[in-house]
Structure formats: C-alpha cells, structure tokens
ROTORRO-520119 format. One line per field, with one value per atom (N, C-alpha, C, O): residue number from 1; atom name; x negated, y negated, z negated. Coordinates in Angstrom, 3 decimals, decimal comma, always signed. Last residue first. Example, Ala and Ser with C-alpha at 12.3 -4.5 7.8 and 13.67 -1.06 7.14 Angstrom:
REM ROTORRO-520119
pos = 2 | 2 | 2 | 2 | 1 | 1 | 1 | 1
site = N | CA | C | O | N | CA | C | O
c1 = -12,850 | -13,670 | -12,900 | -13,409 | -13,190 | -12,300 | -13,200 | -14,236
c2 = +2,250 | +1,060 | -0,030 | -1,138 | +5,690 | +4,500 | +3,300 | +3,319
c3 = -7,080 | -7,140 | -7,870 | -8,039 | -7,800 | -7,800 | -7,800 | -8,465
***
This chain:
REM ROTORRO-520119
pos = 145 | 145 | 145 | 145 | 144 | 144 | 144 | 144 | 143 | 143 | 143 | 143 | 142 | 142 | 142 | 142 | 141 | 141 | 141 | 141 | 140 | 140 | 140 | 140 | 139 | 139 | 139 | 139 | 138 | 138 | 138 | 138 | 137 | 137 | 137 | 137 | 136 | 136 | 136 | 136 | 135 | 135 | 135 | 135 | 134 | 134 | 134 | 134 | 133 | 133 | 133 | 133 | 132 | 132 | 132 | 132 | 131 | 131 | 131 | 131 | 130 | 130 | 130 | 130 | 129 | 129 | 129 | 129 | 128 | 128 | 128 | 128 | 127 | 127 | 127 | 127 | 126 | 126 | 126 | 126 | 125 | 125 | 125 | 125 | 124 | 124 | 124 | 124 | 123 | 123 | 123 | 123 | 122 | 122 | 122 | 122 | 121 | 121 | 121 | 121 | 120 | 120 | 120 | 120 | 119 | 119 | 119 | 119 | 118 | 118 | 118 | 118 | 117 | 117 | 117 | 117 | 116 | 116 | 116 | 116 | 115 | 115 | 115 | 115 | 114 | 114 | 114 | 114 | 113 | 113 | 113 | 113 | 112 | 112 | 112 | 112 | 111 | 111 | 111 | 111 | 110 | 110 | 110 | 110 | 109 | 109 | 109 | 109 | 108 | 108 | 108 | 108 | 107 | 107 | 107 | 107 | 106 | 106 | 106 | 106 | 105 | 105 | 105 | 105 | 104 | 104 | 104 | 104 | 103 | 103 | 103 | 103 | 102 | 102 | 102 | 102 | 101 | 101 | 101 | 101 | 100 | 100 | 100 | 100 | 99 | 99 | 99 | 99 | 98 | 98 | 98 | 98 | 97 | 97 | 97 | 97 | 96 | 96 | 96 | 96 | 95 | 95 | 95 | 95 | 94 | 94 | 94 | 94 | 93 | 93 | 93 | 93 | 92 | 92 | 92 | 92 | 91 | 91 | 91 | 91 | 90 | 90 | 90 | 90 | 89 | 89 | 89 | 89 | 88 | 88 | 88 | 88 | 87 | 87 | 87 | 87 | 86 | 86 | 86 | 86 | 85 | 85 | 85 | 85 | 84 | 84 | 84 | 84 | 83 | 83 | 83 | 83 | 82 | 82 | 82 | 82 | 81 | 81 | 81 | 81 | 80 | 80 | 80 | 80 | 79 | 79 | 79 | 79 | 78 | 78 | 78 | 78 | 77 | 77 | 77 | 77 | 76 | 76 | 76 | 76 | 75 | 75 | 75 | 75 | 74 | 74 | 74 | 74 | 73 | 73 | 73 | 73 | 72 | 72 | 72 | 72 | 71 | 71 | 71 | 71 | 70 | 70 | 70 | 70 | 69 | 69 | 69 | 69 | 68 | 68 | 68 | 68 | 67 | 67 | 67 | 67 | 66 | 66 | 66 | 66 | 65 | 65 | 65 | 65 | 64 | 64 | 64 | 64 | 63 | 63 | 63 | 63 | 62 | 62 | 62 | 62 | 61 | 61 | 61 | 61 | 60 | 60 | 60 | 60 | 59 | 59 | 59 | 59 | 58 | 58 | 58 | 58 | 57 | 57 | 57 | 57 | 56 | 56 | 56 | 56 | 55 | 55 | 55 | 55 | 54 | 54 | 54 | 54 | 53 | 53 | 53 | 53 | 52 | 52 | 52 | 52 | 51 | 51 | 51 | 51 | 50 | 50 | 50 | 50 | 49 | 49 | 49 | 49 | 48 | 48 | 48 | 48 | 47 | 47 | 47 | 47 | 46 | 46 | 46 | 46 | 45 | 45 | 45 | 45 | 44 | 44 | 44 | 44 | 43 | 43 | 43 | 43 | 42 | 42 | 42 | 42 | 41 | 41 | 41 | 41 | 40 | 40 | 40 | 40 | 39 | 39 | 39 | 39 | 38 | 38 | 38 | 38 | 37 | 37 | 37 | 37 | 36 | 36 | 36 | 36 | 35 | 35 | 35 | 35 | 34 | 34 | 34 | 34 | 33 | 33 | 33 | 33 | 32 | 32 | 32 | 32 | 31 | 31 | 31 | 31 | 30 | 30 | 30 | 30 | 29 | 29 | 29 | 29 | 28 | 28 | 28 | 28 | 27 | 27 | 27 | 27 | 26 | 26 | 26 | 26 | 25 | 25 | 25 | 25 | 24 | 24 | 24 | 24 | 23 | 23 | 23 | 23 | 22 | 22 | 22 | 22 | 21 | 21 | 21 | 21 | 20 | 20 | 20 | 20 | 19 | 19 | 19 | 19 | 18 | 18 | 18 | 18 | 17 | 17 | 17 | 17 | 16 | 16 | 16 | 16 | 15 | 15 | 15 | 15 | 14 | 14 | 14 | 14 | 13 | 13 | 13 | 13 | 12 | 12 | 12 | 12 | 11 | 11 | 11 | 11 | 10 | 10 | 10 | 10 | 9 | 9 | 9 | 9 | 8 | 8 | 8 | 8 | 7 | 7 | 7 | 7 | 6 | 6 | 6 | 6 | 5 | 5 | 5 | 5 | 4 | 4 | 4 | 4 | 3 | 3 | 3 | 3 | 2 | 2 | 2 | 2 | 1 | 1 | 1 | 1
site = N | CA | C | O | N | CA | C | O | N | CA | C | O | N | CA | C | O | N | CA | C | O | N | CA | C | O | N | CA | C | O | N | CA | C | O | N | CA | C | O | N | CA | C | O | N | CA | C | O | N | CA | C | O | N | CA | C | O | N | CA | C | O | N | CA | C | O | N | CA | C | O | N | CA | C | O | N | CA | C | O | N | CA | C | O | N | CA | C | O | N | CA | C | O | N | CA | C | O | N | CA | C | O | N | CA | C | O | N | CA | C | O | N | CA | C | O | N | CA | C | O | N | CA | C | O | N | CA | C | O | N | CA | C | O | N | CA | C | O | N | CA | C | O | N | CA | C | O | N | CA | C | O | N | CA | C | O | N | CA | C | O | N | CA | C | O | N | CA | C | O | N | CA | C | O | N | CA | C | O | N | CA | C | O | N | CA | C | O | N | CA | C | O | N | CA | C | O | N | CA | C | O | N | CA | C | O | N | CA | C | O | N | CA | C | O | N | CA | C | O | N | CA | C | O | N | CA | C | O | N | CA | C | O | N | CA | C | O | N | CA | C | O | N | CA | C | O | N | CA | C | O | N | CA | C | O | N | CA | C | O | N | CA | C | O | N | CA | C | O | N | CA | C | O | N | CA | C | O | N | CA | C | O | N | CA | C | O | N | CA | C | O | N | CA | C | O | N | CA | C | O | N | CA | C | O | N | CA | C | O | N | CA | C | O | N | CA | C | O | N | CA | C | O | N | CA | C | O | N | CA | C | O | N | CA | C | O | N | CA | C | O | N | CA | C | O | N | CA | C | O | N | CA | C | O | N | CA | C | O | N | CA | C | O | N | CA | C | O | N | CA | C | O | N | CA | C | O | N | CA | C | O | N | CA | C | O | N | CA | C | O | N | CA | C | O | N | CA | C | O | N | CA | C | O | N | CA | C | O | N | CA | C | O | N | CA | C | O | N | CA | C | O | N | CA | C | O | N | CA | C | O | N | CA | C | O | N | CA | C | O | N | CA | C | O | N | CA | C | O | N | CA | C | O | N | CA | C | O | N | CA | C | O | N | CA | C | O | N | CA | C | O | N | CA | C | O | N | CA | C | O | N | CA | C | O | N | CA | C | O | N | CA | C | O | N | CA | C | O | N | CA | C | O | N | CA | C | O | N | CA | C | O | N | CA | C | O | N | CA | C | O | N | CA | C | O | N | CA | C | O | N | CA | C | O | N | CA | C | O | N | CA | C | O | N | CA | C | O | N | CA | C | O | N | CA | C | O | N | CA | C | O | N | CA | C | O | N | CA | C | O | N | CA | C | O | N | CA | C | O | N | CA | C | O | N | CA | C | O | N | CA | C | O | N | CA | C | O | N | CA | C | O | N | CA | C | O | N | CA | C | O | N | CA | C | O | N | CA | C | O | N | CA | C | O | N | CA | C | O | N | CA | C | O | N | CA | C | O | N | CA | C | O | N | CA | C | O | N | CA | C | O
c1 = -33,436 | -32,101 | -31,046 | -29,854 | -36,470 | -35,452 | -34,091 | -33,651 | -39,381 | -38,118 | -37,065 | -36,818 | -42,704 | -41,383 | -40,260 | -40,213 | -43,110 | -42,510 | -43,297 | -44,471 | -44,296 | -43,844 | -43,197 | -42,779 | -44,797 | -45,915 | -45,533 | -46,345 | -42,189 | -43,164 | -44,318 | -44,761 | -41,171 | -40,504 | -41,490 | -41,613 | -42,940 | -42,921 | -42,235 | -42,684 | -42,296 | -43,662 | -43,700 | -44,407 | -39,571 | -39,949 | -41,342 | -41,537 | -39,740 | -39,023 | -39,382 | -39,486 | -42,570 | -41,708 | -41,062 | -41,762 | -42,776 | -43,090 | -42,116 | -40,981 | -42,035 | -43,219 | -43,724 | -44,927 | -40,439 | -40,738 | -42,039 | -43,003 | -37,680 | -38,948 | -39,207 | -38,308 | -35,689 | -36,192 | -37,555 | -38,451 | -32,689 | -33,982 | -34,461 | -33,705 | -31,012 | -31,216 | -32,597 | -33,553 | -30,735 | -30,493 | -30,661 | -30,472 | -31,486 | -30,040 | -29,705 | -28,533 | -34,182 | -33,703 | -32,202 | -31,704 | -34,208 | -34,612 | -34,086 | -33,595 | -33,380 | -32,593 | -32,930 | -32,038 | -35,498 | -34,109 | -33,239 | -32,450 | -37,682 | -37,643 | -36,228 | -35,804 | -36,936 | -37,117 | -37,036 | -36,399 | -36,965 | -35,707 | -35,790 | -34,833 | -39,703 | -38,676 | -37,364 | -36,718 | -41,054 | -41,300 | -40,154 | -39,689 | -40,415 | -39,890 | -39,958 | -39,042 | -41,220 | -41,693 | -41,048 | -41,128 | -41,596 | -40,425 | -40,700 | -40,452 | -43,745 | -43,828 | -42,569 | -42,491 | -41,831 | -43,150 | -43,038 | -42,308 | -38,487 | -39,481 | -40,825 | -40,942 | -37,009 | -37,471 | -38,643 | -39,665 | -34,311 | -35,633 | -35,976 | -35,314 | -32,353 | -32,753 | -34,151 | -35,062 | -29,534 | -30,942 | -31,173 | -30,322 | -26,763 | -27,762 | -29,226 | -30,086 | -24,512 | -25,225 | -26,430 | -27,057 | -22,549 | -23,054 | -23,714 | -23,503 | -21,881 | -21,259 | -21,685 | -21,235 | -23,488 | -22,037 | -21,293 | -20,218 | -26,004 | -25,583 | -24,074 | -23,446 | -25,975 | -26,140 | -25,649 | -24,958 | -25,784 | -24,719 | -24,783 | -23,756 | -28,244 | -26,985 | -25,816 | -24,955 | -29,962 | -29,952 | -28,660 | -28,048 | -29,373 | -29,079 | -29,049 | -28,202 | -30,327 | -28,891 | -28,506 | -27,433 | -33,142 | -32,357 | -30,845 | -30,163 | -33,827 | -33,769 | -32,980 | -32,192 | -34,245 | -32,879 | -32,722 | -31,601 | -36,957 | -36,117 | -34,674 | -33,956 | -38,115 | -37,994 | -37,118 | -36,589 | -36,217 | -37,225 | -37,026 | -35,891 | -35,208 | -34,947 | -36,103 | -36,879 | -34,466 | -35,350 | -35,037 | -34,632 | -33,773 | -33,764 | -34,884 | -36,067 | -31,453 | -32,782 | -32,822 | -32,001 | -29,781 | -29,781 | -31,225 | -32,114 | -28,285 | -29,506 | -29,270 | -28,639 | -25,885 | -26,837 | -28,045 | -28,738 | -22,603 | -23,951 | -24,856 | -24,632 | -19,127 | -20,247 | -21,584 | -21,676 | -17,625 | -17,915 | -19,076 | -19,912 | -17,451 | -16,200 | -16,399 | -15,425 | -18,882 | -19,075 | -17,770 | -17,069 | -18,734 | -17,814 | -17,987 | -17,306 | -20,754 | -19,407 | -18,387 | -17,294 | -22,927 | -22,791 | -21,380 | -20,869 | -21,690 | -22,325 | -22,115 | -21,234 | -20,648 | -21,367 | -22,143 | -23,142 | -21,315 | -20,539 | -21,342 | -22,572 | -21,173 | -21,856 | -20,846 | -19,688 | -20,782 | -20,209 | -20,928 | -21,248 | -23,331 | -22,607 | -22,043 | -22,740 | -24,995 | -23,724 | -22,890 | -21,847 | -27,059 | -27,321 | -26,036 | -25,986 | -24,792 | -26,186 | -26,341 | -25,815 | -22,219 | -22,662 | -24,133 | -24,650 | -21,987 | -20,792 | -21,147 | -20,469 | -23,962 | -23,826 | -22,550 | -22,094 | -24,220 | -24,243 | -24,190 | -24,355 | -24,368 | -23,173 | -23,142 | -22,121 | -25,269 | -25,751 | -24,531 | -23,734 | -25,988 | -25,442 | -26,065 | -27,209 | -25,278 | -25,928 | -25,222 | -23,993 | -25,538 | -24,572 | -25,343 | -25,995 | -26,408 | -26,839 | -25,627 | -24,780 | -27,106 | -26,072 | -26,519 | -26,956 | -29,932 | -29,285 | -28,186 | -28,325 | -31,353 | -30,084 | -29,391 | -28,359 | -33,491 | -33,785 | -32,513 | -32,578 | -32,368 | -32,829 | -33,190 | -33,196 | -31,969 | -30,816 | -31,246 | -30,562 | -34,633 | -33,933 | -32,656 | -32,296 | -35,112 | -35,849 | -35,120 | -35,002 | -33,386 | -33,193 | -33,905 | -33,357 | -34,566 | -33,207 | -32,927 | -32,298 | -37,067 | -37,008 | -35,620 | -35,507 | -36,245 | -37,028 | -36,963 | -36,821 | -34,867 | -34,200 | -34,937 | -34,318 | -36,820 | -35,610 | -34,898 | -34,384 | -38,741 | -39,031 | -37,776 | -37,686 | -37,439 | -37,621 | -37,902 | -37,357 | -36,808 | -38,196 | -38,483 | -39,642 | -34,061 | -34,846 | -36,321 | -37,026 | -31,913 | -33,056 | -33,965 | -34,566 | -30,106 | -29,727 | -30,830 | -30,697 | -31,402 | -31,285 | -30,824 | -31,119 | -30,494 | -30,718 | -30,410 | -29,301 | -30,079 | -30,943 | -31,252 | -32,177 | -29,832 | -29,596 | -30,609 | -31,820 | -28,436 | -29,661 | -29,375 | -28,758 | -27,417 | -27,009 | -28,288 | -29,136 | -27,400 | -28,254 | -27,600 | -27,271 | -26,573 | -26,022 | -26,851 | -26,983 | -28,045 | -27,333 | -26,952 | -26,998 | -30,524 | -29,895 | -29,264 | -29,876 | -31,933 | -30,536 | -29,794 | -28,567 | -34,442 | -33,694 | -32,228 | -31,364 | -35,344 | -35,089 | -34,262 | -33,457 | -35,568 | -34,705 | -34,348 | -33,177 | -37,470 | -36,119 | -35,148 | -34,034 | -39,690 | -39,116 | -37,684 | -36,794 | -40,116 | -39,746 | -39,118 | -38,129 | -40,844 | -39,664 | -39,177 | -37,973 | -43,193 | -42,076 | -40,772 | -39,721 | -44,786 | -44,397 | -43,217 | -42,336 | -43,341 | -44,415 | -43,900 | -42,718 | -41,769 | -41,718 | -42,916 | -43,444 | -43,795 | -42,896 | -42,840 | -43,738 | -43,815 | -44,502 | -43,458 | -42,384 | -44,198 | -43,391 | -44,280 | -45,364 | -44,763 | -45,429 | -44,644 | -44,453 | -43,516 | -43,072 | -43,749 | -43,360 | -46,309 | -44,880 | -44,575 | -45,279 | -49,199 | -48,536 | -47,070 | -46,649 | -51,976 | -50,929 | -50,335 | -50,889 | -53,274 | -52,950 | -51,811 | -50,784
c2 = +22,558 | +22,193 | +22,795 | +22,616 | +23,940 | +23,823 | +23,583 | +24,335 | +22,659 | +23,084 | +22,905 | +21,783 | +23,184 | +22,918 | +23,523 | +24,729 | +20,885 | +21,230 | +22,402 | +22,573 | +19,911 | +21,299 | +21,771 | +22,925 | +17,279 | +18,140 | +19,611 | +20,456 | +16,308 | +16,357 | +17,310 | +18,058 | +16,556 | +17,226 | +17,385 | +18,467 | +14,877 | +16,305 | +17,092 | +18,182 | +12,403 | +12,928 | +14,432 | +15,171 | +12,250 | +12,230 | +12,846 | +13,697 | +12,249 | +13,332 | +13,400 | +14,491 | +11,628 | +11,077 | +12,229 | +13,092 | +11,996 | +12,483 | +11,830 | +11,518 | +11,758 | +11,045 | +11,616 | +11,706 | +14,912 | +13,568 | +13,051 | +13,794 | +17,013 | +16,644 | +15,202 | +14,363 | +19,546 | +18,178 | +18,064 | +18,880 | +21,225 | +21,242 | +19,797 | +18,908 | +21,539 | +20,868 | +21,189 | +21,398 | +22,627 | +23,470 | +22,817 | +23,466 | +21,254 | +21,405 | +22,183 | +22,376 | +21,079 | +21,945 | +22,199 | +23,229 | +19,125 | +20,502 | +21,458 | +22,537 | +16,889 | +17,350 | +18,806 | +19,616 | +16,739 | +16,916 | +17,458 | +18,379 | +16,253 | +17,486 | +17,776 | +18,931 | +13,737 | +14,840 | +16,174 | +17,114 | +12,299 | +12,471 | +13,611 | +14,365 | +12,460 | +12,969 | +13,218 | +14,243 | +11,253 | +12,636 | +13,210 | +14,320 | +9,420 | +9,446 | +10,904 | +11,687 | +7,583 | +8,594 | +8,379 | +7,295 | +6,676 | +6,756 | +7,919 | +9,079 | +6,926 | +5,909 | +5,823 | +4,973 | +8,470 | +8,075 | +6,876 | +5,926 | +9,434 | +9,039 | +8,679 | +8,595 | +12,175 | +10,841 | +10,495 | +11,182 | +14,096 | +13,816 | +12,372 | +11,449 | +16,661 | +15,260 | +15,103 | +15,859 | +18,859 | +18,528 | +17,023 | +16,229 | +19,364 | +20,429 | +20,002 | +20,719 | +17,793 | +17,762 | +18,688 | +18,793 | +17,390 | +18,738 | +18,810 | +19,757 | +14,960 | +15,351 | +16,762 | +17,258 | +14,824 | +14,739 | +15,222 | +15,814 | +14,895 | +15,999 | +16,001 | +17,059 | +12,418 | +13,672 | +14,861 | +15,733 | +10,675 | +10,724 | +12,027 | +12,662 | +11,217 | +11,458 | +11,562 | +12,430 | +10,343 | +11,758 | +12,086 | +13,123 | +7,619 | +8,395 | +9,890 | +10,616 | +6,926 | +6,806 | +7,607 | +8,210 | +7,437 | +8,130 | +8,074 | +9,089 | +5,666 | +7,121 | +7,804 | +8,701 | +2,977 | +3,423 | +4,942 | +5,449 | +2,644 | +2,284 | +2,772 | +2,960 | +3,135 | +4,229 | +3,914 | +4,832 | +1,596 | +1,461 | +2,586 | +2,944 | +3,733 | +2,714 | +2,681 | +3,632 | +5,775 | +4,645 | +3,517 | +2,437 | +9,167 | +7,912 | +6,970 | +7,306 | +11,409 | +10,861 | +9,442 | +8,604 | +14,232 | +12,802 | +12,328 | +12,787 | +16,833 | +16,230 | +14,744 | +14,075 | +17,655 | +18,694 | +18,136 | +18,852 | +16,449 | +16,251 | +17,355 | +17,910 | +16,390 | +16,965 | +16,669 | +16,644 | +13,187 | +14,543 | +15,087 | +14,321 | +10,718 | +11,336 | +12,779 | +13,517 | +9,107 | +9,976 | +10,679 | +11,172 | +7,631 | +7,270 | +8,131 | +7,904 | +8,341 | +8,767 | +8,491 | +9,056 | +6,954 | +8,391 | +8,893 | +9,771 | +3,787 | +4,624 | +6,091 | +6,435 | +2,511 | +1,728 | +2,559 | +2,090 | +3,838 | +3,895 | +3,143 | +3,132 | +3,001 | +3,082 | +3,243 | +2,843 | +4,676 | +3,852 | +4,093 | +5,227 | +4,619 | +5,398 | +4,467 | +3,568 | +3,245 | +3,724 | +4,528 | +5,064 | +2,387 | +3,439 | +4,077 | +5,271 | +1,431 | +1,439 | +2,613 | +3,700 | -0,666 | +0,477 | +0,293 | -0,823 | -2,534 | -1,802 | -0,560 | +0,464 | -3,205 | -3,045 | -2,266 | -1,450 | -3,210 | -4,506 | -4,402 | -5,409 | -0,719 | -1,536 | -2,849 | -3,537 | +2,203 | +0,851 | -0,059 | -0,159 | +4,901 | +4,593 | +3,269 | +3,207 | +6,295 | +5,244 | +5,041 | +5,014 | +9,516 | +8,609 | +7,578 | +7,929 | +11,399 | +10,430 | +9,674 | +9,239 | +14,595 | +13,581 | +12,706 | +13,215 | +15,506 | +15,405 | +14,347 | +13,322 | +15,577 | +16,293 | +16,250 | +16,897 | +14,005 | +15,426 | +16,244 | +17,463 | +11,526 | +12,022 | +13,507 | +14,191 | +11,244 | +11,358 | +11,977 | +12,853 | +10,915 | +12,115 | +12,335 | +13,475 | +8,403 | +9,590 | +10,861 | +11,791 | +6,822 | +6,918 | +8,155 | +8,872 | +7,119 | +7,622 | +7,769 | +8,739 | +5,866 | +7,273 | +7,846 | +8,942 | +3,243 | +4,052 | +5,530 | +6,359 | +2,495 | +2,481 | +3,400 | +4,234 | +2,630 | +3,460 | +3,573 | +4,637 | +0,681 | +2,117 | +2,990 | +3,983 | -2,040 | -1,388 | +0,103 | +0,725 | -3,132 | -3,183 | -2,479 | -2,336 | -3,095 | -2,105 | -2,103 | -1,149 | -3,373 | -4,060 | -3,028 | -2,192 | -2,032 | -2,287 | -3,036 | -3,307 | +0,507 | -0,886 | -0,972 | -0,091 | +2,755 | +2,603 | +1,164 | +0,671 | +3,458 | +2,311 | +2,111 | +1,373 | +6,826 | +5,782 | +4,665 | +4,883 | +8,714 | +7,927 | +6,730 | +5,751 | +11,966 | +10,657 | +9,884 | +10,335 | +14,210 | +13,502 | +12,172 | +11,357 | +17,347 | +16,017 | +15,389 | +15,955 | +19,690 | +19,175 | +17,702 | +16,915 | +21,904 | +20,586 | +20,182 | +20,318 | +24,156 | +24,337 | +23,006 | +22,989 | +23,138 | +23,969 | +24,103 | +24,157 | +21,795 | +21,031 | +21,828 | +21,250 | +24,029 | +22,892 | +22,118 | +21,820 | +25,626 | +26,146 | +25,001 | +24,998 | +23,878 | +24,340 | +24,831 | +24,496 | +23,699 | +22,494 | +22,881 | +22,281 | +26,368 | +25,799 | +24,546 | +24,347 | +26,466 | +27,334 | +26,835 | +26,875 | +24,578 | +24,347 | +25,210 | +24,739 | +24,303 | +24,595 | +24,420 | +24,146 | +21,534 | +22,860 | +23,055 | +22,089 | +19,648 | +19,755 | +21,197 | +21,990 | +19,712 | +20,076 | +20,193 | +20,762 | +18,222 | +18,400 | +18,776 | +18,220 | +19,617 | +18,959 | +19,259 | +20,420 | +21,125 | +19,761 | +19,017 | +17,889 | +23,063 | +22,859 | +21,383 | +20,512 | +23,556 | +23,187 | +22,940 | +22,646 | +22,552 | +23,467 | +22,985 | +22,136 | +21,120 | +20,885 | +21,811 | +21,848
c3 = +97,119 | +96,601 | +97,487 | +97,237 | +96,216 | +97,283 | +96,674 | +95,804 | +95,336 | +94,736 | +95,808 | +96,250 | +96,063 | +96,615 | +95,765 | +95,520 | +93,331 | +94,612 | +95,220 | +94,894 | +91,098 | +91,042 | +92,338 | +92,438 | +91,795 | +91,401 | +91,468 | +91,848 | +92,233 | +93,335 | +93,026 | +93,897 | +89,627 | +90,749 | +91,900 | +92,475 | +88,271 | +87,957 | +89,078 | +89,432 | +89,393 | +89,523 | +89,260 | +89,946 | +88,586 | +90,004 | +90,204 | +91,072 | +85,797 | +86,467 | +87,950 | +88,510 | +83,930 | +84,982 | +85,740 | +86,270 | +80,383 | +81,725 | +82,700 | +82,342 | +77,734 | +78,207 | +79,536 | +79,777 | +77,310 | +76,814 | +77,425 | +77,608 | +77,552 | +78,162 | +77,741 | +77,805 | +76,151 | +76,049 | +76,722 | +76,508 | +75,879 | +76,540 | +76,562 | +76,955 | +72,708 | +73,986 | +74,549 | +73,801 | +70,176 | +71,337 | +72,692 | +73,721 | +67,992 | +68,179 | +69,457 | +69,780 | +68,357 | +67,277 | +67,386 | +66,931 | +70,385 | +70,691 | +69,626 | +69,956 | +68,911 | +70,054 | +70,385 | +70,633 | +67,040 | +66,587 | +67,708 | +67,496 | +68,703 | +67,921 | +67,431 | +67,409 | +69,653 | +70,600 | +69,865 | +70,341 | +67,258 | +67,987 | +68,991 | +69,163 | +66,565 | +65,660 | +66,394 | +66,174 | +68,798 | +68,390 | +67,557 | +67,818 | +71,272 | +69,912 | +69,464 | +69,716 | +74,071 | +73,130 | +71,769 | +71,191 | +77,086 | +76,205 | +75,258 | +75,587 | +78,758 | +77,706 | +76,844 | +75,957 | +81,250 | +80,772 | +79,837 | +80,118 | +80,045 | +81,044 | +80,407 | +79,185 | +78,735 | +78,370 | +79,279 | +79,279 | +79,288 | +79,872 | +79,546 | +80,021 | +77,992 | +77,849 | +78,412 | +78,074 | +78,310 | +78,516 | +78,483 | +78,883 | +77,727 | +77,648 | +77,705 | +77,194 | +75,430 | +76,706 | +76,627 | +75,573 | +73,445 | +73,743 | +75,124 | +75,881 | +72,520 | +73,786 | +74,232 | +75,265 | +70,280 | +70,104 | +71,357 | +71,263 | +71,525 | +70,673 | +70,479 | +70,510 | +72,861 | +73,610 | +72,801 | +73,326 | +70,656 | +71,654 | +72,453 | +72,693 | +69,382 | +68,668 | +69,649 | +69,500 | +71,417 | +71,026 | +70,288 | +70,542 | +71,349 | +72,551 | +72,248 | +72,768 | +68,819 | +69,096 | +70,338 | +70,378 | +69,230 | +68,197 | +68,455 | +68,318 | +71,494 | +71,623 | +70,500 | +70,802 | +71,278 | +71,568 | +71,552 | +71,593 | +70,990 | +69,845 | +70,038 | +69,056 | +73,517 | +72,545 | +71,332 | +70,706 | +76,094 | +75,058 | +74,031 | +73,716 | +78,795 | +77,783 | +76,814 | +76,726 | +80,732 | +81,045 | +80,071 | +80,502 | +80,641 | +79,888 | +80,313 | +80,265 | +81,818 | +82,106 | +81,538 | +81,909 | +81,018 | +80,731 | +80,883 | +80,166 | +82,887 | +82,357 | +82,133 | +82,952 | +83,790 | +83,421 | +82,686 | +81,962 | +82,992 | +83,533 | +83,002 | +81,927 | +83,870 | +83,113 | +83,793 | +85,020 | +84,416 | +84,865 | +84,037 | +83,558 | +83,291 | +83,743 | +84,194 | +84,336 | +80,501 | +81,665 | +82,001 | +81,117 | +78,210 | +79,289 | +80,541 | +81,540 | +76,533 | +76,163 | +77,262 | +77,247 | +77,622 | +77,868 | +77,562 | +78,257 | +78,904 | +77,882 | +78,220 | +79,007 | +81,192 | +80,198 | +79,170 | +78,624 | +84,446 | +83,208 | +82,151 | +82,197 | +87,949 | +86,663 | +85,534 | +85,647 | +91,045 | +89,978 | +88,661 | +88,303 | +93,512 | +92,498 | +91,431 | +90,961 | +95,201 | +95,727 | +94,749 | +95,121 | +93,598 | +94,583 | +95,099 | +95,393 | +91,122 | +91,553 | +92,517 | +92,275 | +89,740 | +90,529 | +90,881 | +90,932 | +87,730 | +88,161 | +88,964 | +88,883 | +84,804 | +86,256 | +86,561 | +85,759 | +82,064 | +82,743 | +84,264 | +84,951 | +80,816 | +80,597 | +81,387 | +81,377 | +82,350 | +82,095 | +81,953 | +82,886 | +83,916 | +82,595 | +82,181 | +81,730 | +87,099 | +86,323 | +84,981 | +84,924 | +88,104 | +87,506 | +86,696 | +85,712 | +90,945 | +89,941 | +89,414 | +90,193 | +92,150 | +91,945 | +90,780 | +89,748 | +94,135 | +92,831 | +92,864 | +93,531 | +96,513 | +96,424 | +95,082 | +94,902 | +96,892 | +96,714 | +96,507 | +96,343 | +96,862 | +98,159 | +98,095 | +99,119 | +94,101 | +95,007 | +96,331 | +96,861 | +93,386 | +92,928 | +93,740 | +94,037 | +94,584 | +95,028 | +94,613 | +95,411 | +93,056 | +94,513 | +95,055 | +95,892 | +90,539 | +90,769 | +92,267 | +92,689 | +91,021 | +90,615 | +90,903 | +91,453 | +91,693 | +92,624 | +92,303 | +93,201 | +89,317 | +90,626 | +91,607 | +92,269 | +87,333 | +87,227 | +88,573 | +88,919 | +88,111 | +88,214 | +88,168 | +88,890 | +90,089 | +88,786 | +88,965 | +89,876 | +92,506 | +92,094 | +90,775 | +90,386 | +92,807 | +93,560 | +93,181 | +93,509 | +90,221 | +90,816 | +91,479 | +90,803 | +88,778 | +90,172 | +90,914 | +92,108 | +86,586 | +87,005 | +88,458 | +89,265 | +84,164 | +85,602 | +86,012 | +85,810 | +81,565 | +81,814 | +83,285 | +83,625 | +82,118 | +81,123 | +81,342 | +81,313 | +84,403 | +84,271 | +83,364 | +83,784 | +84,556 | +84,037 | +83,769 | +82,999 | +87,205 | +86,251 | +85,859 | +86,720 | +88,345 | +88,050 | +86,921 | +85,836 | +88,594 | +89,763 | +89,581 | +90,525 | +87,464 | +87,342 | +88,665 | +89,724 | +88,014 | +87,602 | +87,471 | +87,376 | +88,752 | +89,697 | +89,311 | +90,186 | +86,485 | +87,714 | +88,709 | +89,439 | +84,733 | +84,416 | +85,683 | +85,923 | +86,076 | +85,804 | +85,541 | +86,064 | +86,031 | +87,313 | +87,120 | +87,902 | +83,272 | +84,027 | +85,366 | +85,786 | +82,766 | +82,118 | +82,837 | +82,996 | +84,248 | +84,624 | +84,006 | +84,646 | +82,856 | +84,246 | +84,679 | +85,398 | +79,514 | +80,450 | +81,883 | +82,092 | +77,799 | +78,414 | +79,343 | +79,894 | +75,422 | +76,577 | +77,061 | +76,779 | +71,922 | +73,157 | +74,269 | +74,076 | +68,745 | +69,948 | +71,129 | +71,306 | +65,705 | +66,815 | +68,083 | +68,445 | +63,753 | +63,935 | +65,065 | +65,370 | +62,693 | +62,821 | +63,011 | +62,499 | +64,735 | +63,495 | +63,741 | +64,860 | +66,752 | +66,336 | +65,029 | +64,329 | +69,617 | +68,216 | +67,825 | +68,503
***
C-alpha cells in the first residue's frame, strides 16, 4: 500500500543496524512476573548482551536491574525504548521520548498506534511497531554483541 502517512517498519538491514548499535534498552511495562511476555523477552535480550532498565512504577527491580517509575527517571542514556503497554499509552510515551530526545522506539507485537509512530519518526526517531524485538533479533541473527 502506498501513500503518504502510511507507517512502514525499517527493512531488515535497518533492523540489523538498530539492533547492532543498541546497547541499553528501557523496557516500559516490564513485569516482575516470569510468566509475562515482557519478562521473557527482556531476559532473552539481557542474555544477548543488552543492558535492560525496567520502566514500571509498581516494581523496585526486575531481572536484577533497578526499576524506574517513568522514562523521565532514567539515570543513564538509553538507545532504545521497548514498549509492552496497551496502545492507549503510546501517545504519552512518544511525547516523553521526544522530550527526552531518545533515539529509537520499539512497540511490541499488538502495540499499534499509527499516528504516534508516524509522529515519532517525523521527529527523527527510529520506530519499529507491532514486532517482537526478541523474534526479530533471532530472525536476523547472527548479530554478534
């Protein structure tokens, strides 16, 4: 489908570049419940060598990393914001990312907000939407960390 305003994810080479240059991932909505997808994906990304910072106001730490309640509370620069939240939260998260001048946003599978993704991209962010970062990392492997 062509036309202006239609969001498209980066191609495979763009995804490879993003994953290769990323070192530190802020995981918004990271649960301390090992049965939740956010936990399994974040644990896998840790095992691949990424630093994880949980962003969740109701936990103190997850996967051995101290949590922060919001993106504005990050103590170190992050390369990527990975979102495990209902799409209704995406517009506010994009605004926070833009205010903090964060470089990249990854919206997990079923986290879809076309307008917010387009807004983030238009402001210069790299944006991936409705894809699982773990599945894409595995699909595009080998990425050597």
